LUMVEXVEX-260230 format. One record per residue (C-alpha): z, y, x. Coordinates in steps of 0.5 Angstrom, whole numbers, plus 500, padded with zeros to 3 digits. Layout:
// LUMVEXVEX-260230
ZYX;...
// end
This chain:
// LUMVEXVEX-260230
514201972;512196967;516199961;513206963;506202962;508199955;510206953;504209955;500203951;504204945;503211945;495211945;495206939;499210935;495216937;488212935;491209928;493216926;487219924;485212919;492213916;490220914;484218911;487213907;492218904;486223903;482218899;489216895;489224894;482224891;483218886;489222884;485228883;479225880;484222875;487229873;481231872;479226867;486227864;488234865;493233859;498229863;502230869;503223871;500220877;494216875;493210879;486206881;487201876;488206870;482210873;478203872;481202865;479209863;471208866;471201862;473205855;468210857;463205858;465202851;464208847;457209850;455202848;459204841;455210840;448206842;450201837;451207832;444210833;441203833;445202826;442209824;435207826;436200822;438204816;432209817;427204817;430200811;430206807;423207809;421200807;424201800;420208799;414205801;415199796;417203791;411207792;406201792;409199786;408206782;401206785;399198783;393198779;394195772;392188771;388189765;385196764;381193759;386191755;392196756;392203752;391205745;387200741;385198735;385190734;379188731;378180728;372176728;372178720;371186722;378187719;384190723;390188725;396192722;404191720;408193715;414193711;414189704;421191702;424185705;421183711;416186716;409183715;402183719;395182717;389185717;385191713;378193713;379200717;383202723;387208720;394210724;398204722;392199725;393203732;397199737;399201744;398195748;403195754;403191761;409187762;409183769;402180768;403180760;402185755;406187748;403190742;406196739;405198732;403206732;407207725;413203726;414203733;415196733;412190737;408184735;412178735;410170735;415166732;415158734;414157726;407159727;407166724;407173726;412179725;414185728;420186732;424192735;424191742;419187747;422181749;420174751;417173744;413179744;409179750;402176750;398173755;391176755;385172756;378174757;372171753;365170755;363175749;367181751;373179746;380177748;385172746;392173746;397167748;404167746;410165749;410158745;403157747;400159741;394164740;394170735;389168729;386172724;383168718;378170713;382173707;386178712;392173714;394173721;398167724;398163730;394157732;394151738;387153741;383159742;376159738;372164734;378166729;383167735;378172738;379180738;375186740;379192742;377199740;379205743;383210738;378215734;379222735;381223727;385218723;384215717;389214712;393208713;395207705;391203701;392204693;394199689;392199682;395193680;402192678;404186683;411185685;414187692;416179693;409177692;406172697;403176702;396172702;396172695;396180695;391180701;386175696;387180691;386187694;382185701;375189701;378194696;381201698;388200695;395202697;400197697;407200695;410196700;406200705;409207702;
// end
């Protein structure tokens, strides 16, 4: 009797556990089917660990794509900032609108700044009228200005030895700091701390402080150009000192052969 009862109990237990075993097998088949759906190119069975690895890889790719999008956004913002800065720089107003432009530079002695070649060097002086070679283009350079002579295209240069001449490019010695004076005139301070100076006989030099001789009036170019050559009737040497030449010819319309 007892053996029959034990057999009956075992049979019931097996029958009850059979649906659970079938459910486990069905779940395994579902995992394998899902793995084949993700990787249909392989015929091998993908287990749960491999499926998890695939999911992690997919999440990594998604994160990478998000980072790439963020990098692209950063690059876009940086580009916009650069373009904005460039536009702002282009739209930046001149610091010295009353100075820059095409000007005649007039001294306190009613003479106009002018540069020319005396045969051996470039000289700078002042003459009574503003002709083509007495016209200067004043350009701004980072808060300072340069003075470019119209005839030669050369720049007014300050030398440490207290004299001025002309140079081909606007570098350190060719830039000046414009200083506004109370009487609507301007003074020009060199990189050496000296000031552009006009003397009564037409000579141009440098001075350590700014007063009347270091003040200049800036005039716009006229519509018509006066001839820039002054006729010389005396036979002076090309090597004659510049100040001697000016003393001889200042105030008379003569042409210096050095200007030809």
